[in-house]
DSSP file (Angstrom, degrees, kcal/mol; ACC not computed):
  #  RESIDUE AA STRUCTURE BP1 BP2  ACC     N-H-->O    O-->H-N    N-H-->O    O-->H-N    TCO  KAPPA ALPHA  PHI   PSI    X-CA   Y-CA   Z-CA
    1    1 A M              0   0    0      0, 0.0     8,-2.9     0, 0.0     2,-0.5   0.000 360.0 360.0 360.0 164.9  -10.6    1.1  -10.0
    2    2 A V  B     -A    8   0A   0      6,-0.2     6,-0.2     2,-0.0     8,-0.0  -0.978 360.0-134.2-111.7 123.7   -9.0    4.4   -9.1
    3    3 A S    >   -     0   0    0      4,-2.9     3,-2.0    -2,-0.5     6,-0.0  -0.103  28.2 -98.4 -71.4 172.4  -10.3    5.8   -5.8
    4    4 A S  T 3  S+     0   0    0      1,-0.3    -1,-0.1     2,-0.1    -2,-0.0   0.696 127.7  55.7 -64.2 -18.0  -11.4    9.4   -5.2
    5    5 A K  T 3  S-     0   0    0      2,-0.1    -1,-0.3     0, 0.0    -2,-0.0   0.431 123.9-105.8 -91.6  -1.2   -7.9    9.9   -3.7
    6    6 A G  S <  S+     0   0    0     -3,-2.0     2,-0.2     1,-0.3    -2,-0.1   0.616  72.1 145.1  86.8  13.8   -6.3    8.7   -7.0
    7    7 A D        -     0   0    0      1,-0.0    -4,-2.9    35,-0.0     2,-0.6  -0.606  54.1-120.5 -86.7 146.2   -5.3    5.3   -5.5
    8    8 A F  B     -A    2   0A   0     35,-0.5    35,-2.7    -2,-0.2     2,-0.4  -0.778  38.7-177.6 -83.8 119.4   -5.2    2.1   -7.6
    9    9 A V  E     -B   42   0B   0     -8,-2.9     2,-0.3    -2,-0.6    33,-0.2  -0.973   5.7-175.7-126.3 132.3   -7.6   -0.3   -5.8
   10   10 A V  E     -B   41   0B   0     31,-2.1    31,-2.4    -2,-0.4     2,-0.5  -0.941  23.4-129.0-129.5 152.1   -8.3   -3.9   -6.8
   11   11 A K  E     +B   40   0B   0     -2,-0.3    51,-0.3    29,-0.2    29,-0.2  -0.877  41.4 153.2-100.4 125.3  -10.7   -6.6   -5.6
   12   12 A L        -     0   0    0     27,-2.3    46,-0.1    -2,-0.5     5,-0.1  -0.888  51.4 -68.4-141.7 167.4   -9.0  -10.0   -4.9
   13   13 A P    >>  -     0   0    0      0, 0.0     4,-2.4     0, 0.0     3,-0.5  -0.283  50.9-112.2 -58.9 149.8   -9.6  -13.0   -2.7
   14   14 A K  H 3> S+     0   0    0      1,-0.2     4,-2.5     2,-0.2     5,-0.2   0.867 116.7  51.7 -52.6 -42.5   -9.2  -12.3    1.1
   15   15 A D  H 3> S+     0   0    0      1,-0.2     4,-1.9     2,-0.2    -1,-0.2   0.858 109.4  49.6 -67.4 -33.7   -6.0  -14.5    1.3
   16   16 A R  H <> S+     0   0    0     -3,-0.5     4,-2.3     2,-0.2    -1,-0.2   0.900 110.6  50.1 -69.8 -40.9   -4.4  -12.7   -1.7
   17   17 A V  H  X S+     0   0    0     -4,-2.4     4,-2.5     1,-0.2    -2,-0.2   0.933 110.1  50.9 -61.3 -45.3   -5.2   -9.3   -0.1
   18   18 A S  H  X S+     0   0    0     -4,-2.5     4,-2.6     1,-0.2    -1,-0.2   0.891 109.6  50.6 -59.4 -40.4   -3.6  -10.5    3.2
   19   19 A A  H  X S+     0   0    0     -4,-1.9     4,-1.9     2,-0.2    -1,-0.2   0.904 110.7  48.0 -65.9 -41.3   -0.5  -11.7    1.3
   20   20 A L  H  <>S+     0   0    0     -4,-2.3     5,-2.9     2,-0.2     6,-0.8   0.898 113.0  48.4 -65.9 -39.8   -0.1   -8.3   -0.5
   21   21 A V  H ><5S+     0   0    0     -4,-2.5     3,-1.4     1,-0.2    -2,-0.2   0.925 111.3  50.1 -65.2 -43.6   -0.6   -6.4    2.8
   22   22 A A  H 3<5S+     0   0    0     -4,-2.6    -1,-0.2     1,-0.3    -2,-0.2   0.842 109.8  50.9 -63.0 -33.3    2.0   -8.7    4.5
   23   23 A A  T 3<5S-     0   0    0     -4,-1.9    -1,-0.3    -5,-0.2    -2,-0.2   0.424 114.5-120.1 -83.3   1.6    4.4   -8.1    1.7
   24   24 A R  T < 5S+     0   0    0     -3,-1.4    -3,-0.2     2,-0.2    -2,-0.1   0.794  77.0 128.2  62.4  30.8    3.9   -4.3    2.1
   25   25 A A  S   <S-     0   0    0     -5,-2.9    19,-2.9    -6,-0.2     2,-0.3   0.590  79.5 -31.8 -87.0 -12.8    2.6   -4.1   -1.5
   26   26 A G  E     -C   43   0B   0     -6,-0.8     2,-0.3    17,-0.3    17,-0.2  -0.968  61.3-104.0-178.4-169.9   -0.5   -2.3   -0.3
   27   27 A S  E     -C   42   0B   0     15,-2.2    15,-3.6    -2,-0.3     2,-0.1  -0.925  43.5 -84.2-137.3 160.9   -3.0   -1.8    2.4
   28   28 A R  E     -C   41   0B   0     -2,-0.3     2,-0.3    13,-0.2    13,-0.2  -0.425  51.2-108.4 -67.5 140.2   -6.6   -2.8    2.9
   29   29 A F  E     -C   37   0B   0     11,-1.8     8,-3.1     8,-0.6    11,-0.2  -0.536  34.7-177.1 -73.8 129.7   -9.1   -0.5    1.3
   30   30 A E  E     -     0   0B   0     -2,-0.3     6,-0.2     6,-0.2     3,-0.1  -0.838   6.7-177.0-129.5  91.1  -11.1    1.6    3.8
   31   31 A P  E    S+     0   0B   0      0, 0.0     2,-0.3     0, 0.0    -1,-0.1   0.788  77.7  12.0 -64.8 -26.6  -13.6    3.8    1.9
   32   32 A S  E >  S-C   35   0B   0      3,-0.6     3,-2.7    -3,-0.1     0, 0.0  -0.984 106.3 -72.4-145.8 154.5  -14.7    5.4    5.1
   33   33 A K  T 3  S+     0   0    0     -2,-0.3     3,-0.1     1,-0.3    -3,-0.0  -0.180 118.9   6.4 -52.3 123.4  -13.2    5.5    8.6
   34   34 A G  T 3  S+     0   0    0      1,-0.1     2,-0.8    -4,-0.0    -1,-0.3   0.390 101.1 107.1  86.2  -2.9  -13.7    2.1   10.3
   35   35 A R  E <   - C   0  32B   0     -3,-2.7    -3,-0.6     2,-0.0     2,-0.4  -0.764  48.6-178.6-110.4  85.2  -15.2    0.4    7.2
   36   36 A V  E     -     0   0B   0     -2,-0.8     2,-0.7    -6,-0.2    -6,-0.2  -0.713  20.4-142.8 -89.8 130.7  -12.4   -1.9    6.0
   37   37 A M  E >   - C   0  29B   0     -8,-3.1     3,-1.4    -2,-0.4    -8,-0.6  -0.838   6.9-159.1 -96.2 112.9  -13.1   -4.0    2.9
   38   38 A S  E 3  S+     0   0B   0     -2,-0.7   -21,-0.1     1,-0.3    -1,-0.1   0.718  88.8  45.5 -68.8 -22.6  -11.5   -7.4    3.3
   39   39 A E  E 3  S+     0   0B   0    -22,-0.1   -27,-2.3   -10,-0.1     2,-0.4   0.198 101.1  80.4-105.1  16.2  -11.4   -8.3   -0.4
   40   40 A W  E <   -B   11   0B   0     -3,-1.4   -11,-1.8   -29,-0.2     2,-0.4  -0.969  55.6-169.5-126.1 139.0  -10.0   -4.9   -1.6
   41   41 A V  E     -BC  10  28B   0    -31,-2.4   -31,-2.1    -2,-0.4     2,-0.7  -0.987  18.3-142.3-129.8 137.6   -6.4   -3.7   -1.5
   42   42 A V  E     -BC   9  27B   0    -15,-3.6   -15,-2.2    -2,-0.4     2,-0.3  -0.880  29.8-132.6 -93.3 117.1   -5.0   -0.2   -2.2
   43   43 A V  E     - C   0  26B   0    -35,-2.7   -35,-0.5    -2,-0.7   -17,-0.3  -0.553  20.4-114.6 -76.6 131.3   -1.7   -0.8   -4.1
   44   44 A D    >   -     0   0    0    -19,-2.9     3,-2.2    -2,-0.3    -1,-0.1  -0.452  18.5-133.7 -63.4 129.8    1.2    1.2   -2.7
   45   45 A P  T 3  S+     0   0    0      0, 0.0    -1,-0.2     0, 0.0    -2,-0.1   0.745 106.4  53.3 -59.8 -22.5    2.3    3.7   -5.3
   46   46 A D  T 3  S+     0   0    0      2,-0.0     2,-0.1   -21,-0.0    -2,-0.1   0.442  78.3 126.2 -91.1  -0.1    5.9    2.7   -4.7
   47   47 A W    <   -     0   0    0     -3,-2.2     4,-0.1   -22,-0.2   -22,-0.1  -0.374  47.6-159.0 -61.5 131.8    5.2   -1.0   -5.3
   48   48 A T        +     0   0    0     -2,-0.1    -1,-0.1     2,-0.1   -23,-0.0   0.292  54.1 110.7 -98.3   9.5    7.6   -2.3   -8.0
   49   49 A G  S    S-     0   0    0      1,-0.1     2,-1.1   -24,-0.1     3,-0.1  -0.046  86.1 -75.3 -74.3-177.2    5.4   -5.3   -8.9
   50   50 A D     >  -     0   0    0      1,-0.2     4,-1.9     2,-0.1     5,-0.1  -0.710  43.3-174.7 -87.3  99.0    3.5   -5.9  -12.1
   51   51 A W  H  > S+     0   0    0     -2,-1.1     4,-2.2     1,-0.2    -1,-0.2   0.871  82.3  53.7 -63.1 -39.9    0.5   -3.6  -11.9
   52   52 A L  H  > S+     0   0    0      1,-0.2     4,-2.3     2,-0.2    -1,-0.2   0.909 108.2  49.4 -65.0 -42.1   -1.0   -4.9  -15.1
   53   53 A S  H  > S+     0   0    0      1,-0.2     4,-2.5     2,-0.2    -1,-0.2   0.886 110.1  51.9 -63.3 -38.1   -0.9   -8.5  -14.0
   54   54 A L  H  X S+     0   0    0     -4,-1.9     4,-2.2     2,-0.2    -2,-0.2   0.902 109.1  49.7 -64.9 -41.0   -2.5   -7.5  -10.7
   55   55 A A  H  X S+     0   0    0     -4,-2.2     4,-2.3     2,-0.2    -2,-0.2   0.903 111.6  48.8 -64.3 -40.7   -5.3   -5.8  -12.6
   56   56 A R  H  X S+     0   0    0     -4,-2.3     4,-2.5     2,-0.2    -2,-0.2   0.895 109.3  52.8 -65.5 -39.8   -5.8   -8.9  -14.8
   57   57 A E  H  X S+     0   0    0     -4,-2.5     4,-2.1     1,-0.2    -2,-0.2   0.903 110.1  48.6 -60.8 -41.8   -5.8  -11.1  -11.6
   58   58 A A  H  X S+     0   0    0     -4,-2.2     4,-2.6     2,-0.2     5,-0.2   0.906 110.4  50.4 -66.0 -42.4   -8.6   -8.9  -10.2
   59   59 A M  H  X S+     0   0    0     -4,-2.3     4,-2.3     1,-0.2    -2,-0.2   0.914 110.4  49.7 -62.6 -42.2  -10.6   -9.0  -13.4
   60   60 A K  H  X S+     0   0    0     -4,-2.5     4,-1.2     1,-0.2    -1,-0.2   0.905 111.0  51.1 -62.9 -40.5  -10.4  -12.8  -13.4
   61   61 A F  H  < S+     0   0    0     -4,-2.1     3,-0.3     1,-0.2     4,-0.3   0.942 113.9  41.4 -62.5 -49.2  -11.5  -12.9   -9.8
   62   62 A V  H >< S+     0   0    0     -4,-2.6     3,-0.8   -51,-0.3    -1,-0.2   0.824 114.0  52.2 -72.9 -29.6  -14.5  -10.7  -10.2
   63   63 A N  H 3< S+     0   0    0     -4,-2.3    -1,-0.2    -5,-0.2    -2,-0.2   0.729 101.9  62.4 -75.7 -20.5  -15.5  -12.4  -13.5
   64   64 A G  T 3<        0   0    0     -4,-1.2    -1,-0.2    -3,-0.3    -2,-0.2   0.502 360.0 360.0 -81.5  -4.4  -15.4  -15.8  -11.9
   65   65 A R    <         0   0    0     -3,-0.8    -1,-0.2    -4,-0.3    -2,-0.1   0.476 360.0 360.0 -82.3 360.0  -18.1  -15.0   -9.4
């Protein structure tokens, strides 16, 4: 999704989100102050990774539920 702030946000497994945050590829999604979503990551606009692959990974994750 694209947040109200214009950020690219994807839903992924908690461990994958933690890995992306640790790699400084993004930050945990916080839709309101103090409400951190553990399975959502805001992708850093400067991230040089493959955005399309990340979106596909997120789609596969949510469709697998």
